[in-house]
C-alpha positions in Angstrom: 239.0 163.6 184.9 240.7 167.0 185.5 238.9 170.0 186.8 237.0 172.0 184.3 238.7 174.9 182.4 236.6 177.5 184.2 237.6 176.2 187.6 241.2 176.2 186.6 240.8 179.7 185.2 239.2 181.0 188.5 242.0 179.4 190.5 244.7 180.8 188.3 243.2 184.3 188.7 243.0 183.9 192.5 246.6 182.7 192.8 248.1 185.8 191.4 247.1 187.0 188.0 246.4 190.4 189.7 250.1 191.0 189.6 250.5 190.2 185.9 250.9 193.2 183.7 249.9 195.6 186.5 246.3 194.3 186.7 244.6 195.7 189.8 243.2 193.3 192.4 239.7 194.6 191.8 240.0 193.9 188.1 241.3 190.4 188.9 238.3 189.9 191.3 235.9 190.9 188.5 237.6 188.4 186.1 237.3 185.7 188.7 233.6 186.5 189.2 233.1 186.4 185.4 234.9 183.1 185.2 232.7 181.6 187.9 229.7 182.8 185.9 231.2 181.1 182.8 232.2 184.4 181.1 235.9 184.3 180.3 237.5 187.7 179.7 240.0 187.9 176.9 242.3 189.7 179.2 242.9 186.7 181.4 244.1 184.1 178.9 247.5 184.0 180.4 250.4 181.7 179.8 249.6 179.7 183.0 246.0 179.1 181.8 247.2 178.3 178.3 249.5 175.6 179.7 246.6 174.1 181.7 244.5 173.9 178.5 247.4 172.2 176.7 247.6 169.7 179.5 244.0 168.9 179.2 244.2 168.5 175.5 247.3 166.3 175.6 245.6 164.1 178.2 243.0 163.1 175.7 243.1 159.3 175.3 244.7 158.5 171.9 242.6 156.9 169.2 243.6 153.2 168.9 242.2 152.7 165.4 245.3 153.2 163.3 247.5 151.2 165.6 244.9 148.4 165.8 244.6 148.4 162.0 248.4 148.1 161.7 248.4 145.3 164.3 245.7 143.4 162.4 243.3 143.6 165.4 240.7 145.5 163.3 240.6 145.4 159.5 239.2 147.7 156.9 239.7 146.9 153.2 241.2 149.5 150.9 238.1 149.3 148.8 236.0 150.4 151.8 237.6 153.8 152.3 234.7 155.7 150.8 233.7 156.8 154.3 236.6 159.3 154.2 235.8 162.9 153.6 236.0 163.7 149.9 239.0 165.9 149.0 236.6 168.2 147.1 234.8 169.2 150.3 237.8 171.4 151.3 237.0 173.8 148.5 233.4 174.3 149.8 234.5 175.5 153.2 234.4 179.2 154.0 234.9 179.9 157.7 238.0 179.3 159.7 236.1 177.0 162.1 234.9 174.8 159.3 238.4 174.6 157.9 239.9 173.8 161.3 237.4 171.0 161.9 237.8 169.6 158.4 241.6 169.7 158.9 241.1 167.4 161.9 238.9 165.1 159.8 241.5 164.9 157.0 244.4 164.3 159.5 242.4 161.3 160.9 242.0 160.0 157.3 245.7 160.7 156.6 246.8 158.5 159.5 244.6 155.6 158.4 245.9 155.9 154.8 249.5 155.9 156.1 248.8 152.7 158.1 247.3 151.1 155.1 250.3 152.2 153.0 248.1 154.1 150.5 249.1 157.0 148.3 249.1 160.3 150.2 249.5 162.9 147.4 245.9 163.9 147.2 245.2 164.2 150.9 248.5 166.0 151.4 247.3 168.5 148.8 244.1 169.1 150.8 246.1 169.4 154.1 248.4 172.0 152.4 245.4 174.0 151.3 243.7 174.1 154.7 246.8 174.8 156.6 247.6 177.6 154.2 244.1 179.1 154.6 244.5 178.9 158.4 248.0 180.3 158.3 249.4 177.2 160.1 251.5 175.6 157.3 253.8 174.3 160.0 251.2 171.6 160.9 251.7 169.9 157.6 255.4 169.9 158.2 254.8 168.4 161.6 252.7 165.6 160.1 255.3 164.8 157.4 258.1 164.9 160.0 256.5 162.1 162.0 257.4 158.9 160.0 255.3 155.8 160.4 257.4 153.3 162.5 258.3 150.0 160.9 257.4 148.4 164.3 253.6 148.3 164.5 253.7 148.3 168.3 255.3 151.8 168.1 252.5 153.3 166.0 250.4 154.3 169.0 253.3 156.2 170.5 254.0 157.9 167.2 250.4 159.1 166.9 250.4 160.4 170.4 253.7 162.3 169.8 252.2 163.7 166.5 249.1 164.9 168.3 251.0 166.5 171.1 253.3 168.2 168.6 250.3 169.6 166.7 248.7 170.9 169.9 251.9 172.5 171.2 252.7 174.1 167.8 249.2 175.6 167.6 249.3 176.8 171.2 252.7 178.4 170.6 251.1 180.4 167.8 248.2 181.5 170.0 245.8 179.2 168.1 244.5 177.0 171.0 241.0 177.4 169.6 242.2 175.9 166.3 243.7 172.9 168.2 240.3 172.3 169.9 238.4 172.5 166.6 240.9 170.2 164.9 240.8 167.6 167.7 237.0 167.7 167.4 237.2 166.9 163.7 239.6 164.0 164.3 237.4 162.5 167.0 234.3 162.7 164.8 236.0 161.1 161.8 237.4 158.2 164.0 233.8 157.7 165.3 232.5 157.4 161.7 235.2 154.8 161.0 234.2 153.0 164.1 230.6 152.9 162.9 231.6 151.7 159.4 229.8 148.4 158.7 232.8 147.1 156.7 235.1 147.4 159.8 236.1 143.9 160.9 237.0 143.4 164.5 239.3 140.5 165.2 240.5 138.8 168.4 239.5 139.3 172.0 236.3 141.4 172.7 238.4 143.5 175.1 240.0 145.1 172.1 236.5 146.4 171.1 235.7 147.5 174.7 239.0 149.4 175.0 238.5 151.1 171.6 235.0 152.2 172.7 236.1 153.3 176.2 239.0 155.4 174.8 236.6 157.0 172.3 234.0 157.8 175.0 236.7 159.3 177.3 238.1 161.4 174.5 234.7 162.9 173.8 234.0 163.4 177.4 237.1 165.4 178.1 236.9 167.3 174.8 233.3 168.1 175.6 234.3 169.7 178.9 237.0 171.8 177.3 234.8 172.9 174.5 231.9 173.8 176.8 234.2 176.0 178.9 236.2 177.6 176.2 233.2 178.5 174.2 232.7 181.4 176.6 236.0 182.7 175.3 235.7 181.5 171.7 232.0 181.8 170.8 232.6 179.9 167.5 233.2 176.7 169.6 229.6 176.6 170.7 228.7 174.9 167.4 231.3 172.3 168.0 230.0 171.7 171.5 226.4 171.3 170.2 227.6 169.0 167.4 229.6 166.7 169.7 227.0 166.3 172.5 224.9 163.5 171.0 227.9 161.4 169.8 228.9 159.5 173.0 225.5 157.8 173.3 226.1 156.3 169.8 229.5 154.9 170.5 229.0 152.6 173.4 229.7 149.6 171.2 230.5 148.6 167.6 226.9 147.4 167.2 225.5 150.7 168.6 227.8 152.7 166.3 226.8 150.7 163.3 223.1 151.2 164.0 223.8 154.9 164.3 225.9 155.1 161.2 223.6 157.4 159.3 223.3 159.7 162.3 227.0 159.9 162.8 227.6 160.9 159.1 224.9 163.5 159.7 226.9 164.8 162.6 230.1 165.0 160.5 228.1 166.9 157.9 226.8 169.3 160.5 230.4 169.8 161.8 231.4 171.3 158.5 228.4 173.6 158.1 
């Protein structure tokens, strides 16, 4: 696990941000003290710190669900996709945070639909609306530009590349907070699929353990980032509070299935 964002922030300030843009040493010291106290000044979100944040985000363990579905290690019937967020929900969202989280939910659904070779027109329409509302239409282009490999073994690498491309594109447009909200939405939707009673796990039990461990690690790292960044982006506090109870419900398939109703409640809360 990497150092927390606030620790990175403080170190970055101490290592020379005082010289950036003519900032006085006394001002930098105040910023460092504020960072230690968990209060991140908007004046210190420098390129160096942004890159550290990107690194933390791109280090998140990838979700194995689409790849394992494609490989036949886990199975979900096309008729059991009702767990996915209804396309009509997008029209009910009003705040940018709601839309960013919903965008992550729909991207998770989009990738599962692609693996299952299902029609994409409706969900692409939802993605187009949300990315337009958030002024990040380039994200939909990024998704479409990442074709599903014919070789099922390459799908995990493709999804990793897709996620990194989305993170980097948002960061380049000074929307790192949108990237965090989006990744939170993706993680919650994959957790809900994991808890789906109709999900059939095949093969060695280690597949299930790996799936659970990756999910827990992803929530752990994302939780750290969200907690620290919420001092800079107050709207992330809701995401932090929403994600906190999830890891305890994802320790196994059985635990997730027993908590199915609670997990859907968490997804609902994410979009309020």
